[in-house]
Backbone as XML, in Angstrom:
<?xml version="1.0"?>
<chain id="A" units="angstrom">
  <residue number="1" name="MET">
    <atom name="N" x="103.994" y="93.684" z="116.821"/>
    <atom name="CA" x="103.960" y="93.371" z="114.975"/>
    <atom name="C" x="102.761" y="92.368" z="114.654"/>
  </residue>
  <residue number="2" name="ARG">
    <atom name="N" x="102.039" y="92.910" z="113.388"/>
    <atom name="CA" x="100.512" y="92.316" z="112.970"/>
    <atom name="C" x="101.457" y="91.131" z="112.039"/>
  </residue>
  <residue number="3" name="TYR">
    <atom name="N" x="100.394" y="90.193" z="112.445"/>
    <atom name="CA" x="100.884" y="88.974" z="111.180"/>
    <atom name="C" x="99.608" y="88.407" z="110.578"/>
  </residue>
  <residue number="4" name="PHE">
    <atom name="N" x="99.727" y="88.701" z="109.181"/>
    <atom name="CA" x="98.451" y="88.654" z="108.358"/>
    <atom name="C" x="99.155" y="87.386" z="106.791"/>
  </residue>
  <residue number="5" name="LEU">
    <atom name="N" x="98.224" y="86.697" z="106.791"/>
    <atom name="CA" x="98.680" y="86.184" z="105.597"/>
    <atom name="C" x="97.461" y="86.526" z="104.482"/>
  </residue>
  <residue number="6" name="ARG">
    <atom name="N" x="97.691" y="87.257" z="103.851"/>
    <atom name="CA" x="96.577" y="87.958" z="102.571"/>
    <atom name="C" x="96.814" y="87.549" z="101.541"/>
  </residue>
  <residue number="7" name="LYS">
    <atom name="N" x="95.549" y="87.418" z="100.705"/>
    <atom name="CA" x="95.258" y="86.732" z="99.600"/>
    <atom name="C" x="96.381" y="87.291" z="98.511"/>
  </residue>
  <residue number="8" name="ASN">
    <atom name="N" x="96.852" y="88.464" z="98.842"/>
    <atom name="CA" x="97.972" y="88.113" z="97.505"/>
    <atom name="C" x="99.720" y="87.243" z="98.441"/>
  </residue>
  <residue number="9" name="ASN">
    <atom name="N" x="99.756" y="86.767" z="99.281"/>
    <atom name="CA" x="100.613" y="85.834" z="99.237"/>
    <atom name="C" x="100.148" y="84.654" z="99.157"/>
  </residue>
  <residue number="10" name="ARG">
    <atom name="N" x="99.435" y="84.430" z="98.851"/>
    <atom name="CA" x="99.049" y="82.792" z="98.331"/>
    <atom name="C" x="99.358" y="81.929" z="96.969"/>
  </residue>
  <residue number="11" name="LEU">
    <atom name="N" x="99.594" y="81.649" z="96.927"/>
    <atom name="CA" x="100.471" y="81.229" z="95.629"/>
    <atom name="C" x="99.690" y="80.475" z="95.057"/>
  </residue>
  <residue number="12" name="HIS">
    <atom name="N" x="99.345" y="80.686" z="93.788"/>
    <atom name="CA" x="97.799" y="79.829" z="93.190"/>
    <atom name="C" x="97.747" y="80.007" z="91.623"/>
  </residue>
  <residue number="13" name="HIS">
    <atom name="N" x="98.880" y="80.574" z="90.523"/>
    <atom name="CA" x="98.990" y="80.640" z="89.396"/>
    <atom name="C" x="100.071" y="79.427" z="89.059"/>
  </residue>
  <residue number="14" name="GLU">
    <atom name="N" x="99.086" y="78.499" z="88.464"/>
    <atom name="CA" x="99.817" y="77.499" z="87.569"/>
    <atom name="C" x="101.224" y="77.699" z="86.717"/>
  </residue>
  <residue number="15" name="LYS">
    <atom name="N" x="101.360" y="78.461" z="86.549"/>
    <atom name="CA" x="102.364" y="78.402" z="86.070"/>
    <atom name="C" x="103.569" y="78.736" z="87.457"/>
  </residue>
  <residue number="16" name="LYS">
    <atom name="N" x="103.646" y="79.932" z="87.803"/>
    <atom name="CA" x="104.321" y="79.942" z="88.853"/>
    <atom name="C" x="104.784" y="78.487" z="89.976"/>
  </residue>
  <residue number="17" name="ILE">
    <atom name="N" x="103.563" y="78.011" z="89.921"/>
    <atom name="CA" x="103.509" y="76.232" z="90.864"/>
    <atom name="C" x="104.814" y="75.408" z="90.134"/>
  </residue>
  <residue number="18" name="SER">
    <atom name="N" x="104.102" y="75.722" z="88.932"/>
    <atom name="CA" x="105.046" y="74.889" z="88.128"/>
    <atom name="C" x="106.765" y="75.254" z="88.133"/>
  </residue>
  <residue number="19" name="LEU">
    <atom name="N" x="107.025" y="76.195" z="87.850"/>
    <atom name="CA" x="108.381" y="76.740" z="88.006"/>
    <atom name="C" x="108.906" y="76.807" z="89.201"/>
  </residue>
  <residue number="20" name="LEU">
    <atom name="N" x="108.184" y="76.839" z="90.142"/>
    <atom name="CA" x="108.763" y="76.357" z="91.631"/>
    <atom name="C" x="108.975" y="74.872" z="91.797"/>
  </residue>
  <residue number="21" name="PHE">
    <atom name="N" x="108.313" y="74.013" z="91.520"/>
    <atom name="CA" x="108.758" y="72.836" z="91.721"/>
    <atom name="C" x="109.886" y="72.448" z="90.452"/>
  </residue>
  <residue number="22" name="LYS">
    <atom name="N" x="109.735" y="72.857" z="89.420"/>
    <atom name="CA" x="110.671" y="72.537" z="88.298"/>
    <atom name="C" x="112.266" y="73.293" z="88.476"/>
  </residue>
  <residue number="23" name="LYS">
    <atom name="N" x="111.880" y="74.480" z="89.413"/>
    <atom name="CA" x="113.694" y="74.983" z="89.461"/>
    <atom name="C" x="113.674" y="75.126" z="90.964"/>
  </residue>
  <residue number="24" name="GLY">
    <atom name="N" x="112.789" y="74.935" z="91.730"/>
    <atom name="CA" x="113.258" y="75.301" z="93.410"/>
    <atom name="C" x="113.911" y="74.642" z="93.985"/>
  </residue>
  <residue number="25" name="LYS">
    <atom name="N" x="114.213" y="74.955" z="95.064"/>
    <atom name="CA" x="115.053" y="73.893" z="95.945"/>
    <atom name="C" x="114.546" y="73.631" z="97.015"/>
  </residue>
  <residue number="26" name="SER">
    <atom name="N" x="114.911" y="72.968" z="97.778"/>
    <atom name="CA" x="114.465" y="72.346" z="98.767"/>
    <atom name="C" x="114.627" y="72.538" z="100.238"/>
  </residue>
  <residue number="27" name="VAL">
    <atom name="N" x="114.407" y="72.138" z="101.380"/>
    <atom name="CA" x="114.583" y="71.651" z="102.652"/>
    <atom name="C" x="113.506" y="70.840" z="103.238"/>
  </residue>
  <residue number="28" name="PHE">
    <atom name="N" x="114.301" y="69.947" z="104.328"/>
    <atom name="CA" x="113.244" y="68.766" z="105.160"/>
    <atom name="C" x="113.868" y="68.438" z="106.202"/>
  </residue>
  <residue number="29" name="VAL">
    <atom name="N" x="112.119" y="68.770" z="107.119"/>
    <atom name="CA" x="112.653" y="68.621" z="108.262"/>
    <atom name="C" x="110.920" y="68.037" z="108.717"/>
  </residue>
  <residue number="30" name="TYR">
    <atom name="N" x="111.590" y="66.615" z="108.946"/>
    <atom name="CA" x="110.343" y="65.380" z="108.910"/>
    <atom name="C" x="109.083" y="66.160" z="110.257"/>
  </residue>
  <residue number="31" name="PRO">
    <atom name="N" x="107.506" y="66.572" z="110.014"/>
    <atom name="CA" x="107.028" y="65.788" z="108.436"/>
    <atom name="C" x="106.817" y="67.018" z="107.532"/>
  </residue>
  <residue number="32" name="VAL">
    <atom name="N" x="107.391" y="67.847" z="107.763"/>
    <atom name="CA" x="107.009" y="68.945" z="106.171"/>
    <atom name="C" x="108.810" y="68.592" z="105.400"/>
  </residue>
  <residue number="33" name="LYS">
    <atom name="N" x="108.557" y="69.367" z="104.307"/>
    <atom name="CA" x="108.908" y="69.411" z="103.592"/>
    <atom name="C" x="108.786" y="71.173" z="102.980"/>
  </residue>
  <residue number="34" name="LEU">
    <atom name="N" x="109.709" y="71.725" z="102.819"/>
    <atom name="CA" x="109.704" y="73.146" z="102.022"/>
    <atom name="C" x="110.192" y="73.380" z="100.921"/>
  </residue>
  <residue number="35" name="THR">
    <atom name="N" x="110.014" y="73.693" z="99.756"/>
    <atom name="CA" x="110.661" y="73.700" z="98.062"/>
    <atom name="C" x="110.192" y="75.553" z="98.263"/>
  </residue>
  <residue number="36" name="PHE">
    <atom name="N" x="111.313" y="75.813" z="97.871"/>
    <atom name="CA" x="111.134" y="77.144" z="97.533"/>
    <atom name="C" x="112.273" y="77.599" z="96.420"/>
  </residue>
  <residue number="37" name="LEU">
    <atom name="N" x="111.809" y="79.364" z="95.978"/>
    <atom name="CA" x="112.486" y="79.711" z="94.897"/>
    <atom name="C" x="112.600" y="80.888" z="94.667"/>
  </residue>
  <residue number="38" name="GLN">
    <atom name="N" x="113.479" y="82.023" z="94.397"/>
    <atom name="CA" x="113.291" y="83.126" z="94.614"/>
    <atom name="C" x="113.496" y="84.009" z="93.002"/>
  </residue>
  <residue number="39" name="VAL">
    <atom name="N" x="112.801" y="84.532" z="92.878"/>
    <atom name="CA" x="112.510" y="85.109" z="91.422"/>
    <atom name="C" x="112.951" y="87.025" z="91.577"/>
  </residue>
  <residue number="40" name="GLN">
    <atom name="N" x="112.978" y="87.045" z="90.196"/>
    <atom name="CA" x="112.661" y="88.671" z="89.929"/>
    <atom name="C" x="111.341" y="88.905" z="90.107"/>
  </residue>
  <residue number="41" name="LYS">
    <atom name="N" x="111.083" y="90.133" z="90.532"/>
    <atom name="CA" x="109.620" y="90.619" z="91.249"/>
    <atom name="C" x="109.374" y="91.450" z="89.860"/>
  </residue>
  <residue number="42" name="THR">
    <atom name="N" x="107.836" y="91.201" z="89.591"/>
    <atom name="CA" x="107.353" y="91.870" z="88.034"/>
    <atom name="C" x="106.483" y="92.765" z="89.050"/>
  </residue>
  <residue number="43" name="SER">
    <atom name="N" x="106.262" y="93.827" z="88.355"/>
    <atom name="CA" x="104.998" y="94.850" z="88.688"/>
    <atom name="C" x="104.278" y="94.769" z="89.330"/>
  </residue>
  <residue number="44" name="LEU">
    <atom name="N" x="103.669" y="93.488" z="88.715"/>
    <atom name="CA" x="102.012" y="92.768" z="89.321"/>
    <atom name="C" x="102.264" y="92.361" z="90.691"/>
  </residue>
  <residue number="45" name="GLU">
    <atom name="N" x="103.296" y="91.623" z="90.829"/>
    <atom name="CA" x="103.690" y="91.551" z="92.765"/>
    <atom name="C" x="103.482" y="92.081" z="93.903"/>
  </residue>
  <residue number="46" name="GLU">
    <atom name="N" x="103.141" y="92.325" z="94.531"/>
    <atom name="CA" x="103.001" y="93.419" z="95.893"/>
    <atom name="C" x="103.938" y="92.961" z="96.759"/>
  </residue>
  <residue number="47" name="SER">
    <atom name="N" x="103.858" y="91.480" z="97.395"/>
    <atom name="CA" x="104.437" y="91.235" z="98.379"/>
    <atom name="C" x="105.869" y="90.592" z="97.745"/>
  </residue>
  <residue number="48" name="ASN">
    <atom name="N" x="106.442" y="90.320" z="99.423"/>
    <atom name="CA" x="107.973" y="89.917" z="99.091"/>
    <atom name="C" x="107.752" y="88.129" z="99.155"/>
  </residue>
  <residue number="49" name="PHE">
    <atom name="N" x="106.388" y="87.453" z="99.659"/>
    <atom name="CA" x="106.875" y="86.508" z="99.533"/>
    <atom name="C" x="105.191" y="85.459" z="98.549"/>
  </residue>
  <residue number="50" name="GLN">
    <atom name="N" x="104.989" y="84.630" z="98.349"/>
    <atom name="CA" x="103.843" y="83.976" z="98.306"/>
    <atom name="C" x="103.779" y="82.063" z="98.522"/>
  </residue>
  <residue number="51" name="VAL">
    <atom name="N" x="102.966" y="81.650" z="99.495"/>
    <atom name="CA" x="103.287" y="80.657" z="99.610"/>
    <atom name="C" x="101.519" y="79.630" z="99.123"/>
  </residue>
  <residue number="52" name="MET">
    <atom name="N" x="102.083" y="78.392" z="99.658"/>
    <atom name="CA" x="100.727" y="77.474" z="99.363"/>
    <atom name="C" x="101.603" y="76.386" z="100.619"/>
  </residue>
  <residue number="53" name="PHE">
    <atom name="N" x="99.905" y="75.655" z="100.484"/>
    <atom name="CA" x="100.366" y="74.761" z="101.424"/>
    <atom name="C" x="99.864" y="73.275" z="101.295"/>
  </residue>
  <residue number="54" name="ILE">
    <atom name="N" x="100.611" y="71.956" z="100.881"/>
    <atom name="CA" x="99.950" y="70.793" z="100.697"/>
    <atom name="C" x="100.053" y="69.404" z="101.152"/>
  </residue>
  <residue number="55" name="VAL">
    <atom name="N" x="98.787" y="69.085" z="101.439"/>
    <atom name="CA" x="98.858" y="67.614" z="102.061"/>
    <atom name="C" x="98.159" y="66.779" z="100.905"/>
  </residue>
  <residue number="56" name="SER">
    <atom name="N" x="98.820" y="65.705" z="101.364"/>
    <atom name="CA" x="98.517" y="64.682" z="100.372"/>
    <atom name="C" x="97.014" y="63.749" z="100.248"/>
  </residue>
  <residue number="57" name="LYS">
    <atom name="N" x="96.188" y="64.224" z="99.267"/>
    <atom name="CA" x="95.142" y="62.931" z="99.313"/>
    <atom name="C" x="95.153" y="61.713" z="99.332"/>
  </residue>
  <residue number="58" name="ARG">
    <atom name="N" x="96.563" y="61.167" z="98.972"/>
    <atom name="CA" x="96.668" y="59.863" z="99.163"/>
    <atom name="C" x="96.844" y="59.413" z="100.478"/>
  </residue>
  <residue number="59" name="ASN">
    <atom name="N" x="97.398" y="60.177" z="101.831"/>
    <atom name="CA" x="97.884" y="60.116" z="103.044"/>
    <atom name="C" x="96.311" y="60.181" z="103.682"/>
  </residue>
  <residue number="60" name="PHE">
    <atom name="N" x="95.851" y="60.933" z="103.624"/>
    <atom name="CA" x="94.889" y="61.507" z="104.384"/>
    <atom name="C" x="93.375" y="61.577" z="103.327"/>
  </residue>
  <residue number="61" name="LYS">
    <atom name="N" x="92.606" y="60.668" z="103.530"/>
    <atom name="CA" x="91.311" y="60.551" z="102.646"/>
    <atom name="C" x="90.168" y="61.735" z="102.812"/>
  </residue>
  <residue number="62" name="LYS">
    <atom name="N" x="90.161" y="61.700" z="104.282"/>
    <atom name="CA" x="89.133" y="62.786" z="104.511"/>
    <atom name="C" x="89.682" y="64.686" z="104.151"/>
  </residue>
  <residue number="63" name="ALA">
    <atom name="N" x="88.941" y="65.270" z="103.794"/>
    <atom name="CA" x="89.249" y="66.266" z="103.806"/>
    <atom name="C" x="88.910" y="67.074" z="104.912"/>
  </residue>
  <residue number="64" name="VAL">
    <atom name="N" x="88.784" y="66.609" z="105.923"/>
    <atom name="CA" x="88.515" y="67.418" z="107.459"/>
    <atom name="C" x="89.503" y="66.942" z="108.035"/>
  </residue>
  <residue number="65" name="GLN">
    <atom name="N" x="90.137" y="66.001" z="107.741"/>
    <atom name="CA" x="91.667" y="65.682" z="108.129"/>
    <atom name="C" x="93.204" y="66.087" z="107.708"/>
  </residue>
  <residue number="66" name="ARG">
    <atom name="N" x="92.977" y="66.411" z="106.032"/>
    <atom name="CA" x="93.581" y="67.760" z="105.517"/>
    <atom name="C" x="93.528" y="69.126" z="105.779"/>
  </residue>
  <residue number="67" name="ASN">
    <atom name="N" x="92.359" y="69.272" z="105.920"/>
    <atom name="CA" x="92.067" y="70.799" z="106.266"/>
    <atom name="C" x="92.826" y="71.134" z="107.726"/>
  </residue>
  <residue number="68" name="LEU">
    <atom name="N" x="92.715" y="70.172" z="108.966"/>
    <atom name="CA" x="93.550" y="70.694" z="110.270"/>
    <atom name="C" x="95.259" y="70.533" z="109.952"/>
  </residue>
  <residue number="69" name="ILE">
    <atom name="N" x="95.196" y="69.579" z="109.059"/>
    <atom name="CA" x="96.594" y="69.886" z="109.174"/>
    <atom name="C" x="96.950" y="70.910" z="108.299"/>
  </residue>
  <residue number="70" name="ARG">
    <atom name="N" x="96.861" y="71.682" z="106.977"/>
    <atom name="CA" x="96.928" y="72.836" z="106.310"/>
    <atom name="C" x="96.485" y="73.477" z="107.709"/>
  </residue>
  <residue number="71" name="ARG">
    <atom name="N" x="95.603" y="73.708" z="108.103"/>
    <atom name="CA" x="95.508" y="75.152" z="109.451"/>
    <atom name="C" x="96.782" y="74.859" z="109.863"/>
  </residue>
  <residue number="72" name="ARG">
    <atom name="N" x="97.054" y="73.920" z="111.126"/>
    <atom name="CA" x="98.278" y="74.138" z="111.801"/>
    <atom name="C" x="99.501" y="74.204" z="110.776"/>
  </residue>
  <residue number="73" name="ILE">
    <atom name="N" x="99.390" y="73.868" z="110.032"/>
    <atom name="CA" x="101.129" y="74.713" z="109.370"/>
    <atom name="C" x="101.155" y="75.886" z="108.510"/>
  </residue>
  <residue number="74" name="LYS">
    <atom name="N" x="99.752" y="76.444" z="108.305"/>
    <atom name="CA" x="99.373" y="77.918" z="107.859"/>
    <atom name="C" x="99.669" y="78.621" z="108.927"/>
  </residue>
  <residue number="75" name="GLU">
    <atom name="N" x="99.025" y="78.433" z="110.573"/>
    <atom name="CA" x="99.547" y="79.112" z="111.580"/>
    <atom name="C" x="100.687" y="79.321" z="111.806"/>
  </residue>
  <residue number="76" name="ALA">
    <atom name="N" x="101.630" y="78.018" z="112.454"/>
    <atom name="CA" x="102.777" y="77.841" z="112.333"/>
    <atom name="C" x="103.632" y="78.807" z="111.686"/>
  </residue>
  <residue number="77" name="PHE">
    <atom name="N" x="103.316" y="78.895" z="110.582"/>
    <atom name="CA" x="103.785" y="79.662" z="108.754"/>
    <atom name="C" x="103.852" y="81.127" z="109.503"/>
  </residue>
  <residue number="78" name="ARG">
    <atom name="N" x="102.338" y="81.773" z="109.357"/>
    <atom name="CA" x="102.116" y="82.963" z="110.380"/>
    <atom name="C" x="102.127" y="83.598" z="111.240"/>
  </residue>
  <residue number="79" name="LEU">
    <atom name="N" x="102.653" y="83.174" z="111.807"/>
    <atom name="CA" x="103.157" y="83.436" z="113.387"/>
    <atom name="C" x="104.662" y="83.590" z="113.174"/>
  </residue>
  <residue number="80" name="ASN">
    <atom name="N" x="105.151" y="82.992" z="112.340"/>
    <atom name="CA" x="106.985" y="82.885" z="112.336"/>
    <atom name="C" x="107.720" y="83.752" z="110.763"/>
  </residue>
  <residue number="81" name="TYR">
    <atom name="N" x="106.677" y="84.274" z="110.006"/>
    <atom name="CA" x="107.219" y="84.300" z="108.587"/>
    <atom name="C" x="108.100" y="85.731" z="108.879"/>
  </residue>
  <residue number="82" name="TYR">
    <atom name="N" x="107.562" y="86.302" z="109.976"/>
    <atom name="CA" x="108.706" y="87.885" z="110.132"/>
    <atom name="C" x="110.498" y="86.880" z="109.679"/>
  </residue>
  <residue number="83" name="LYS">
    <atom name="N" x="110.958" y="86.170" z="110.100"/>
    <atom name="CA" x="112.246" y="85.331" z="110.196"/>
    <atom name="C" x="112.451" y="85.229" z="108.869"/>
  </residue>
  <residue number="84" name="ILE">
    <atom name="N" x="111.536" y="85.358" z="107.629"/>
    <atom name="CA" x="112.267" y="84.840" z="106.260"/>
    <atom name="C" x="112.489" y="86.508" z="105.321"/>
  </residue>
  <residue number="85" name="LEU">
    <atom name="N" x="112.139" y="87.544" z="105.871"/>
    <atom name="CA" x="111.443" y="88.663" z="105.539"/>
    <atom name="C" x="113.198" y="89.587" z="105.743"/>
  </residue>
  <residue number="86" name="PRO">
    <atom name="N" x="114.121" y="89.829" z="106.462"/>
    <atom name="CA" x="115.346" y="90.265" z="106.022"/>
    <atom name="C" x="116.258" y="89.652" z="105.034"/>
  </residue>
  <residue number="87" name="ALA">
    <atom name="N" x="115.345" y="88.057" z="104.369"/>
    <atom name="CA" x="116.485" y="87.499" z="103.886"/>
    <atom name="C" x="116.003" y="87.782" z="102.459"/>
  </residue>
  <residue number="88" name="ILE">
    <atom name="N" x="114.714" y="88.310" z="101.956"/>
    <atom name="CA" x="114.146" y="88.659" z="100.915"/>
    <atom name="C" x="114.899" y="90.012" z="100.160"/>
  </residue>
  <residue number="89" name="PRO">
    <atom name="N" x="115.272" y="90.141" z="99.028"/>
    <atom name="CA" x="115.457" y="91.580" z="98.561"/>
    <atom name="C" x="114.645" y="92.030" z="98.364"/>
  </residue>
  <residue number="90" name="GLU">
    <atom name="N" x="114.525" y="93.511" z="98.252"/>
    <atom name="CA" x="113.510" y="94.455" z="97.446"/>
    <atom name="C" x="112.437" y="94.030" z="96.391"/>
  </residue>
  <residue number="91" name="ASP">
    <atom name="N" x="113.684" y="93.405" z="95.315"/>
    <atom name="CA" x="113.108" y="93.313" z="93.909"/>
    <atom name="C" x="112.964" y="92.191" z="93.994"/>
  </residue>
  <residue number="92" name="MET">
    <atom name="N" x="113.052" y="91.391" z="94.822"/>
    <atom name="CA" x="112.930" y="89.780" z="94.675"/>
    <atom name="C" x="111.277" y="89.530" z="94.864"/>
  </residue>
  <residue number="93" name="VAL">
    <atom name="N" x="110.893" y="88.145" z="94.633"/>
    <atom name="CA" x="109.436" y="87.731" z="95.451"/>
    <atom name="C" x="110.157" y="86.104" z="96.130"/>
  </residue>
  <residue number="94" name="LEU">
    <atom name="N" x="109.699" y="86.221" z="96.319"/>
    <atom name="CA" x="109.819" y="84.078" z="97.236"/>
    <atom name="C" x="108.955" y="83.250" z="97.311"/>
  </residue>
  <residue number="95" name="PHE">
    <atom name="N" x="109.047" y="82.326" z="96.275"/>
    <atom name="CA" x="107.767" y="81.516" z="96.609"/>
    <atom name="C" x="108.057" y="80.127" z="97.302"/>
  </residue>
  <residue number="96" name="LEU">
    <atom name="N" x="106.912" y="80.163" z="97.607"/>
    <atom name="CA" x="107.253" y="78.936" z="99.219"/>
    <atom name="C" x="105.990" y="77.629" z="99.110"/>
  </residue>
  <residue number="97" name="ALA">
    <atom name="N" x="106.229" y="76.782" z="98.935"/>
    <atom name="CA" x="105.331" y="75.418" z="99.539"/>
    <atom name="C" x="105.811" y="74.253" z="100.324"/>
  </residue>
  <residue number="98" name="PHE">
    <atom name="N" x="104.845" y="74.600" z="101.233"/>
    <atom name="CA" x="104.977" y="73.322" z="102.355"/>
    <atom name="C" x="103.863" y="72.312" z="102.182"/>
  </residue>
  <residue number="99" name="SER">
    <atom name="N" x="104.612" y="71.240" z="101.894"/>
    <atom name="CA" x="104.570" y="69.935" z="101.941"/>
    <atom name="C" x="104.431" y="69.040" z="102.910"/>
  </residue>
  <residue number="100" name="PHE">
    <atom name="N" x="103.192" y="68.692" z="103.849"/>
    <atom name="CA" x="103.218" y="67.819" z="104.674"/>
    <atom name="C" x="103.547" y="66.323" z="103.996"/>
  </residue>
  <residue number="101" name="VAL">
    <atom name="N" x="104.162" y="65.634" z="104.904"/>
    <atom name="CA" x="104.560" y="64.222" z="103.977"/>
    <atom name="C" x="104.448" y="62.857" z="104.889"/>
  </residue>
  <residue number="102" name="ALA">
    <atom name="N" x="104.057" y="63.206" z="105.534"/>
    <atom name="CA" x="103.787" y="62.082" z="106.647"/>
    <atom name="C" x="102.520" y="61.355" z="106.309"/>
  </residue>
  <residue number="103" name="LYS">
    <atom name="N" x="102.314" y="60.246" z="107.303"/>
    <atom name="CA" x="101.259" y="59.747" z="106.906"/>
    <atom name="C" x="100.012" y="59.792" z="107.712"/>
  </residue>
  <residue number="104" name="GLU">
    <atom name="N" x="100.458" y="60.289" z="109.478"/>
    <atom name="CA" x="99.903" y="60.594" z="110.498"/>
    <atom name="C" x="100.099" y="61.834" z="110.719"/>
  </residue>
  <residue number="105" name="GLU">
    <atom name="N" x="99.138" y="62.198" z="111.545"/>
    <atom name="CA" x="98.920" y="63.520" z="112.041"/>
    <atom name="C" x="99.511" y="63.451" z="113.419"/>
  </residue>
  <residue number="106" name="PHE">
    <atom name="N" x="100.426" y="65.111" z="113.536"/>
    <atom name="CA" x="100.701" y="65.454" z="114.353"/>
    <atom name="C" x="100.315" y="66.693" z="114.729"/>
  </residue>
  <residue number="107" name="GLU">
    <atom name="N" x="100.483" y="66.907" z="116.355"/>
    <atom name="CA" x="100.409" y="68.227" z="116.867"/>
    <atom name="C" x="100.861" y="69.533" z="116.587"/>
  </residue>
  <residue number="108" name="TYR">
    <atom name="N" x="100.543" y="70.919" z="116.875"/>
    <atom name="CA" x="100.942" y="71.824" z="116.507"/>
    <atom name="C" x="101.847" y="72.020" z="116.986"/>
  </residue>
  <residue number="109" name="ASN">
    <atom name="N" x="102.394" y="71.858" z="118.251"/>
    <atom name="CA" x="103.889" y="72.280" z="118.550"/>
    <atom name="C" x="105.322" y="71.394" z="117.633"/>
  </residue>
  <residue number="110" name="ILE">
    <atom name="N" x="104.321" y="70.114" z="117.489"/>
    <atom name="CA" x="105.575" y="70.048" z="116.704"/>
    <atom name="C" x="105.568" y="69.953" z="115.278"/>
  </residue>
  <residue number="111" name="LEU">
    <atom name="N" x="104.613" y="70.469" z="114.449"/>
    <atom name="CA" x="104.613" y="71.398" z="113.301"/>
    <atom name="C" x="105.623" y="72.868" z="113.296"/>
  </residue>
  <residue number="112" name="GLU">
    <atom name="N" x="105.088" y="73.279" z="114.465"/>
    <atom name="CA" x="105.603" y="74.302" z="114.400"/>
    <atom name="C" x="107.306" y="74.940" z="114.597"/>
  </residue>
  <residue number="113" name="GLY">
    <atom name="N" x="107.457" y="73.934" z="115.265"/>
    <atom name="CA" x="108.742" y="73.731" z="115.296"/>
    <atom name="C" x="109.704" y="73.272" z="114.140"/>
  </residue>
  <residue number="114" name="ALA">
    <atom name="N" x="109.098" y="72.329" z="113.143"/>
    <atom name="CA" x="109.446" y="71.707" z="111.991"/>
    <atom name="C" x="109.117" y="73.191" z="110.994"/>
  </residue>
  <residue number="115" name="VAL">
    <atom name="N" x="108.439" y="73.759" z="111.137"/>
    <atom name="CA" x="108.199" y="75.054" z="110.308"/>
    <atom name="C" x="109.309" y="76.153" z="110.630"/>
  </residue>
  <residue number="116" name="ASN">
    <atom name="N" x="109.621" y="76.396" z="111.862"/>
    <atom name="CA" x="110.759" y="77.251" z="112.184"/>
    <atom name="C" x="111.785" y="76.729" z="111.732"/>
  </residue>
  <residue number="117" name="GLU">
    <atom name="N" x="112.277" y="75.323" z="111.915"/>
    <atom name="CA" x="113.649" y="75.234" z="111.571"/>
    <atom name="C" x="113.552" y="75.253" z="110.304"/>
  </residue>
  <residue number="118" name="LEU">
    <atom name="N" x="112.549" y="74.862" z="109.247"/>
    <atom name="CA" x="112.659" y="74.737" z="107.887"/>
    <atom name="C" x="112.833" y="76.357" z="107.360"/>
  </residue>
  <residue number="119" name="LEU">
    <atom name="N" x="112.906" y="77.569" z="108.496"/>
    <atom name="CA" x="112.377" y="78.553" z="107.810"/>
    <atom name="C" x="114.248" y="79.652" z="108.150"/>
  </residue>
  <residue number="120" name="VAL">
    <atom name="N" x="114.769" y="78.558" z="109.447"/>
    <atom name="CA" x="116.077" y="78.856" z="109.484"/>
    <atom name="C" x="116.858" y="78.530" z="108.611"/>
  </residue>
  <residue number="121" name="ARG">
    <atom name="N" x="117.094" y="77.270" z="108.323"/>
    <atom name="CA" x="117.617" y="76.565" z="106.889"/>
    <atom name="C" x="117.277" y="77.008" z="105.831"/>
  </residue>
  <residue number="122" name="MET">
    <atom name="N" x="116.339" y="76.959" z="105.083"/>
    <atom name="CA" x="116.010" y="77.872" z="104.161"/>
    <atom name="C" x="116.482" y="79.922" z="103.973"/>
  </residue>
  <residue number="123" name="THR">
    <atom name="N" x="116.566" y="80.962" z="105.113"/>
    <atom name="CA" x="117.412" y="82.061" z="105.105"/>
    <atom name="C" x="118.534" y="81.205" z="105.491"/>
  </residue>
  <residue number="124" name="GLU">
    <atom name="N" x="119.280" y="80.322" z="105.847"/>
    <atom name="CA" x="121.063" y="79.948" z="105.396"/>
    <atom name="C" x="120.902" y="79.949" z="104.185"/>
  </residue>
  <residue number="125" name="LYS">
    <atom name="N" x="119.831" y="79.240" z="103.316"/>
    <atom name="CA" x="120.272" y="78.965" z="101.887"/>
    <atom name="C" x="120.080" y="80.091" z="100.986"/>
  </residue>
  <residue number="126" name="LEU">
    <atom name="N" x="119.187" y="80.522" z="101.443"/>
    <atom name="CA" x="119.306" y="82.551" z="100.743"/>
    <atom name="C" x="120.398" y="83.272" z="100.416"/>
  </residue>
  <residue number="127" name="SER">
    <atom name="N" x="121.081" y="83.533" z="102.474"/>
    <atom name="CA" x="122.069" y="83.880" z="102.270"/>
    <atom name="C" x="123.267" y="83.610" z="101.963"/>
  </residue>
  <residue number="128" name="ASN">
    <atom name="N" x="123.629" y="82.058" z="101.564"/>
    <atom name="CA" x="124.545" y="81.381" z="101.190"/>
    <atom name="C" x="124.369" y="81.422" z="99.554"/>
  </residue>
  <residue number="129" name="GLU">
    <atom name="N" x="123.441" y="81.905" z="99.002"/>
    <atom name="CA" x="123.364" y="82.012" z="97.630"/>
    <atom name="C" x="123.673" y="83.394" z="97.113"/>
  </residue>
  <residue number="130" name="SER">
    <atom name="N" x="123.323" y="84.049" z="98.207"/>
    <atom name="CA" x="123.129" y="85.726" z="97.903"/>
    <atom name="C" x="124.991" y="86.190" z="98.356"/>
  </residue>
  <residue number="131" name="VAL">
    <atom name="N" x="125.750" y="85.407" z="98.710"/>
    <atom name="CA" x="126.925" y="85.488" z="99.098"/>
    <atom name="C" x="128.028" y="84.878" z="98.283"/>
  </residue>
  <residue number="132" name="LYS">
    <atom name="N" x="127.519" y="83.863" z="97.136"/>
    <atom name="CA" x="127.911" y="83.340" z="96.261"/>
    <atom name="C" x="127.714" y="84.423" z="94.892"/>
  </residue>
  <residue number="133" name="SER">
    <atom name="N" x="126.627" y="84.900" z="95.018"/>
    <atom name="CA" x="126.411" y="85.427" z="93.699"/>
    <atom name="C" x="127.317" y="86.903" z="93.785"/>
  </residue>
  <residue number="134" name="PHE">
    <atom name="N" x="127.673" y="87.333" z="95.093"/>
    <atom name="CA" x="128.582" y="88.506" z="95.135"/>
    <atom name="C" x="129.867" y="88.807" z="94.541"/>
  </residue>
  <residue number="135" name="ASN">
    <atom name="N" x="130.140" y="86.758" z="95.053"/>
    <atom name="CA" x="132.141" y="86.859" z="94.400"/>
    <atom name="C" x="132.362" y="86.839" z="93.388"/>
  </residue>
</chain>
């Protein structure tokens, strides 16, 4: 399997981001919080998911630190996003926002474990919602 995060997988439209944070659900595994929202796919959207990575400027003043954490979370997601693909219906798109909430840096293996756990919990929530909608 080839692991890509292409440009069409980036969440960058302001309306979509505000919709995600207004109506989305979240799961939390320290030090990362995942906010997600599943919406109907429009004809413009080609991918099954769109993702963004957030590191607070309040906690990390230097851009070098923020970028390092963002790159680590992005890489952990890039290598594990295949786990969420079966949970996304073809006519839906999944908006994701990974927020780093800790005040200190973490090693990659800790972040990867947190991202894996978040993806598992999110797929469980999505599958529970789809079962409820069919009943």
